[in-house]
C-alpha positions in Angstrom: -19.3 39.4 -13.6 -20.6 39.4 -10.0 -24.1 40.2 -11.2 -24.3 37.4 -13.8 -22.5 34.9 -11.5 -25.3 35.6 -8.8 -28.2 35.3 -11.3 -26.8 32.1 -12.4 -26.5 30.6 -9.1 -30.1 31.8 -8.1 -31.4 30.0 -11.2 -29.6 26.8 -10.4 -30.0 26.4 -6.8 -32.5 28.9 -5.6 -32.1 32.1 -3.4 -31.4 30.1 -0.3 -28.1 28.8 -1.7 -26.8 32.2 -2.8 -24.1 32.6 -0.3 -22.6 29.3 -1.2 -23.0 30.3 -5.1 -20.8 33.4 -4.2 -17.7 31.0 -4.4 -18.2 31.0 -8.1 -17.2 34.8 -8.2 -14.0 34.4 -6.3 -12.8 31.2 -8.0 -13.6 32.8 -11.4 -11.1 35.4 -10.7 -8.4 32.7 -10.1 -9.1 30.3 -13.1 -11.7 30.0 -15.7 -13.1 26.5 -14.5 -14.3 28.3 -11.1 -17.8 28.7 -12.5 -18.1 24.9 -13.5 -17.0 24.0 -10.0 -19.8 26.1 -8.4 -22.3 24.5 -10.8 -21.1 20.8 -9.7 -21.3 21.8 -6.0 -25.0 22.9 -6.5 -25.9 19.7 -8.2 -26.1 17.8 -5.0 -28.3 18.1 -2.0 -26.8 20.7 0.3 -29.3 20.1 3.0 -27.6 16.7 3.6 -25.4 16.6 6.6 -21.6 16.8 6.0 -19.9 13.4 5.2 -16.7 13.4 7.5 -13.7 11.4 6.6 -10.9 10.8 9.0 -7.2 9.8 8.2 -5.3 8.4 11.1 -2.0 9.5 12.3 0.7 11.9 10.7 2.5 9.3 8.6 2.1 8.9 4.8 0.9 12.5 4.6 0.3 12.5 0.9 -2.5 10.1 1.4 -4.7 12.7 2.9 -3.2 15.5 1.0 -4.0 13.9 -2.3 -7.5 13.2 -1.1 -8.4 16.7 0.0 -7.1 17.9 -3.4 -9.5 15.3 -5.2 -12.3 16.5 -3.1 -11.7 20.2 -3.0 -14.7 21.0 -5.2 -17.2 19.0 -2.9 -17.7 21.2 0.2 -20.0 18.5 1.6 -17.1 16.2 2.1 -14.8 17.3 5.0 -11.4 15.4 5.2 -9.5 15.6 8.6 -6.4 14.1 9.9 -5.8 13.4 13.7 -2.6 12.2 15.6 -3.0 8.7 16.5 -3.5 9.4 20.4 -6.6 11.7 19.5 -8.2 9.2 17.3 -10.2 7.3 20.1 -11.6 10.5 21.6 -13.0 12.0 18.3 -13.7 8.9 16.1 -17.4 9.2 17.1 -17.6 12.2 14.8 -16.7 10.4 11.6 -18.5 8.5 8.8 -15.6 7.1 7.0 -11.9 6.4 8.2 -8.8 5.7 6.5 -6.8 3.6 9.0 -3.1 3.7 7.9 -1.2 2.5 11.0 -4.0 2.8 13.6 -5.1 -0.1 15.5 -8.9 -0.4 15.7 -9.7 -2.9 18.5 -13.1 -3.4 20.1 -12.4 -0.4 22.6 -12.0 2.0 19.7 -14.5 0.6 17.5 -17.2 0.9 20.1 -16.9 4.7 20.0 -17.3 4.9 16.4 -21.0 5.4 16.6 -21.5 7.1 13.2 -18.8 5.0 11.3 -20.0 3.1 8.1 -16.6 2.1 6.7 -13.0 1.7 7.7 -10.8 1.4 4.8 -7.0 1.1 4.0 -5.1 3.5 1.8 -3.9 0.3 0.2 -4.1 -3.3 1.2 -2.9 -4.1 4.8 -5.7 -4.4 7.3 -3.8 -6.3 10.1 -4.6 -3.5 12.5 -8.5 -4.0 12.3 -10.3 -6.3 14.4 -12.8 -7.6 11.8 -15.2 -9.5 14.0 -15.5 -6.4 16.3 -16.2 -4.0 13.3 -19.0 -6.4 12.1 -20.4 -6.5 15.5 -20.7 -2.6 15.5 -22.1 -2.7 11.9 -18.8 -1.3 10.3 -17.9 -2.6 6.9 -13.8 -2.9 6.4 -12.4 -2.6 3.1 -9.1 -2.4 1.2 -8.1 -1.0 -2.2 -6.9 -3.9 -4.4 -3.2 -3.1 -5.5 -3.5 -4.5 -8.9 -5.8 -1.8 -10.3 -4.1 1.3 -8.7 -0.6 0.8 -9.6 0.3 0.2 -5.9 1.4 -3.5 -6.6 3.7 -2.4 -9.5 5.2 0.4 -7.2 6.1 -2.2 -4.8 7.5 -4.7 -7.3 9.9 -1.9 -8.6 10.9 -1.2 -5.1 11.9 -4.7 -4.6 14.0 -4.7 -7.7 15.7 -1.6 -6.3 16.4 -3.3 -3.0 17.8 -6.4 -4.8 20.0 -4.3 -7.1 21.1 -2.3 -4.0 22.2 -5.4 -2.1 23.8 -7.1 -5.2 25.9 -3.7 -6.2 26.6 -3.3 -2.4 25.0 0.1 -2.1 26.3 1.0 1.3 30.0 0.0 0.6 29.8 2.1 -2.7 29.0 5.2 -0.5 32.0 4.5 1.5 34.2 4.2 -1.6 33.0 7.6 -2.8 33.7 9.3 0.5 37.2 7.7 0.5 37.8 8.7 -3.2 38.2 5.1 -4.1 37.4 3.8 -7.8 36.7 0.4 -9.0 35.5 -0.8 -5.5 33.3 -2.8 -4.3 32.9 -5.7 -6.8 29.2 -6.1 -7.1 27.0 -8.9 -8.7 24.3 -9.0 -11.2 20.6 -10.4 -11.2 21.6 -12.3 -14.5 21.5 -16.0 -14.0 20.1 -15.8 -10.2 17.1 -17.7 -8.9 14.6 -15.5 -7.3 12.1 -17.0 -4.8 8.7 -15.0 -4.7 7.3 -15.9 -1.1 3.5 -15.2 -1.7 2.7 -14.8 -5.4 -0.3 -12.3 -5.3 -0.5 -9.0 -7.0 2.9 -7.6 -6.1 4.5 -11.0 -6.8 2.8 -11.2 -10.2 4.1 -7.6 -11.0 7.4 -8.4 -9.7 7.8 -11.6 -11.9 6.7 -9.7 -15.0 9.6 -7.3 -14.4 12.1 -9.9 -13.4 12.0 -11.8 -16.6 14.0 -9.2 -18.5 16.7 -9.6 -16.1 17.5 -13.2 -17.2 16.7 -14.9 -13.9 14.8 -18.1 -12.9 11.6 -17.2 -10.9 10.1 -19.8 -8.5 7.1 -19.0 -6.3 4.8 -20.3 -3.7 1.3 -19.7 -3.0 -1.3 -21.2 -0.8 -3.6 -22.1 -3.7 -2.9 -21.8 -7.6 -5.8 -21.4 -10.2 -7.3 -24.6 -11.3 -5.9 -26.4 -14.3 -9.4 -27.2 -15.3 -9.9 -23.4 -16.1 -11.6 -22.9 -19.4 -10.8 -19.9 -21.5 -11.6 -18.9 -25.0 -8.6 -20.0 -27.4 -8.1 -16.4 -28.4 -7.0 -15.6 -24.9 -4.4 -17.0 -22.7 -5.6 -18.6 -19.5 -4.6 -17.4 -16.1 -2.5 -20.5 -15.7 -0.9 -19.9 -19.2 0.0 -16.4 -18.0 1.6 -17.6 -14.8 3.4 -20.5 -16.5 5.1 -17.7 -18.6 6.1 -15.7 -15.5 6.9 -18.6 -13.1 9.4 -21.6 -13.7 8.4 -23.4 -10.6 5.3 -23.3 -8.6 4.8 -24.5 -4.9 2.5 -24.3 -2.1 3.1 -23.0 1.5 4.5 -26.2 2.5 7.2 -25.9 -0.1 8.6 -22.8 1.4 11.8 -24.4 2.9 12.7 -26.3 -0.2 12.3 -23.2 -2.4 14.4 -21.2 0.0 17.2 -23.7 -0.4 17.4 -23.2 -4.0 17.2 -19.5 -4.1 19.7 -16.6 -4.5 17.3 -14.0 -3.4 14.0 -14.6 -1.3 11.3 -11.6 -1.8 8.8 -11.4 0.8 5.3 -10.4 -0.8 2.9 -12.1 1.9 -0.1 -10.6 3.4 0.4 -10.4 7.2 -2.1 -12.5 9.3 -2.1 -14.9 12.2 -0.6 -17.7 10.0 2.2 -15.6 8.4 3.5 -13.7 11.4 7.3 -14.6 11.9 7.2 -16.9 8.9 10.7 -15.9 8.0 12.2 -17.5 11.3 15.3 -19.2 12.3 14.2 -22.5 10.4 13.6 -20.7 7.1 16.7 -18.6 7.2 18.9 -21.6 8.0 17.2 -23.4 5.1 18.3 -20.5 2.7 21.7 -20.8 0.8 24.7 -19.3 2.5 25.0 -15.8 1.4 21.5 -15.7 -0.1 19.6 -12.3 0.0 16.4 -11.4 1.7 14.1 -8.7 0.6 10.7 -7.6 2.2 8.2 -5.3 0.6 5.3 -6.5 2.5 5.2 -6.1 6.3 7.9 -6.1 9.0 6.4 -8.7 11.3 6.7 -11.4 8.5 10.3 -11.6 9.8 11.6 -12.9 13.1 13.8 -10.0 14.0 16.3 -11.9 16.4 16.7 -14.6 13.9 17.4 -12.2 11.0 20.1 -10.5 13.2 21.6 -13.9 14.2 21.9 -15.0 10.7 23.3 -11.5 9.6 26.1 -11.8 12.3 26.9 -15.5 11.3 27.4 -14.4 7.7 24.9 -16.9 6.7 22.5 -14.3 5.5 24.2 -12.4 2.6 22.2 -9.3 3.1 18.8 -7.7 4.1 16.9 -5.0 2.0 13.6 -4.2 3.6 11.1 -1.2 3.0 9.1 -2.1 6.3 10.1 -2.6 10.0 9.4 -4.8 13.1 8.4 -1.4 14.7 7.4 1.7 12.8 8.6 4.3 12.5 11.8 2.6 12.7 14.4 3.3 15.2 17.4 4.9 13.6 19.8 3.6 16.3 18.7 -0.1 15.7 21.7 -2.3 15.9 20.7 -4.1 12.5 21.7 -0.8 10.6 25.3 -1.2 11.5 25.6 -4.1 9.2 27.0 -2.9 5.8 24.7 -5.3 3.9 21.4 -4.1 5.2 19.4 -1.5 3.2 16.3 0.0 4.9 13.8 2.4 3.2 11.0 4.2 5.1 8.0 2.3 4.0 7.7 4.0 0.7 7.3 1.1 -1.8 3.9 2.0 -2.6 4.3 5.7 -2.2 4.5 6.8 -5.8 2.7 9.7 -7.6 0.8 7.3 -9.8 -0.4 5.0 -7.0 -1.3 7.6 -4.5 -3.2 9.7 -6.9 -5.1 6.8 -8.0 -5.8 5.6 -4.5 -6.8 9.0 -3.5 -9.4 8.9 -6.2 -10.7 5.8 -4.9 -11.1 7.0 -1.6 -12.7 10.3 -2.7 -15.1 8.4 -4.8 -16.1 6.2 -1.9 -16.7 9.2 0.2 -19.0 10.6 -2.5 -20.8 7.2 -2.8 -21.3 7.2 1.0 -22.7 10.7 1.0 -25.0 9.9 -1.8 -26.2 6.4 -0.5 -24.7 4.7 -3.4 -22.9 1.1 -3.6 -19.1 1.3 -3.1 -16.8 0.8 -6.1 -13.1 0.3 -6.5 -12.6 -1.4 -2.9 -12.7 -4.9 -1.8 -14.9 -5.6 1.3 -13.6 -8.1 3.7 -16.4 -8.6 6.3 
């Protein structure tokens, strides 16, 4: 077996690649696919420098783990992860960076001498200075959530948080510990009005799923598709699809009015300079007394002090959030003392399906970068 494997490697890649070809022998003892993996490895120009990919920080570990798994048969791609405090000192060694929750200001970017692309393992890029990245010749990109299952995963988490609040999840746990039956009295989604604040990919996926619960969906967006859109009659237009999902549409200037009519508000906005703290004292005061607030987007969309105040007063009926004002979340934060607060550790998009799909996107982009080919599967923002 060793002899035939060596001969095949010599024929494929030449004697100078014989040492690399020996991996065929070791992997073939482990699984029958080992030889094909060795062939794939030798179909590339191994004289090219290694393309180095950096994942920033320890959080969301499945992102780098799944990407490594996807790229394990490509030895010319190296995937590393570093603590956030070490990124600045070492970023000059990398060609591609997955930001996660690292902040890329002008100081960090000025050290990224080899960097070609900074991307997010998902959508949020609020930590990256786009202008500075452009100045240093670095492209910045996100992975659109609609194609990877990320938006669908976040939509399902929003429903989980809504149901948890309506059914009083924390109080149910108290009843279990106290051996009480038939308490607490919960509520249903049936008949509720749900306000989707920010009708993008997540909002669309959420509306699709909510309709089966017998709710009324209202939503705001900065701009909606033009009513002049022309579509072949055999296919519904984007407007027709949205009209089937949304009972009432509004623009950003309508958010207070929509909040006053909703039983549950779900934040699905992108975070930027215009949306930071958008759920503030005025917004919360405009909500119905006892209405619920759910956030599956970014923690900084909510004004922390205003949320705490409205929870204390009883005006806000409950908070379900997958994201926090400061992450990782402080487990002793006073907001967790409220029985009607449910917090999850930023896992809305962290599902097997979405993470495997996004790992493939990152892996493919690394391979495209190494080969000098155009990028696919990502959305460039600069």
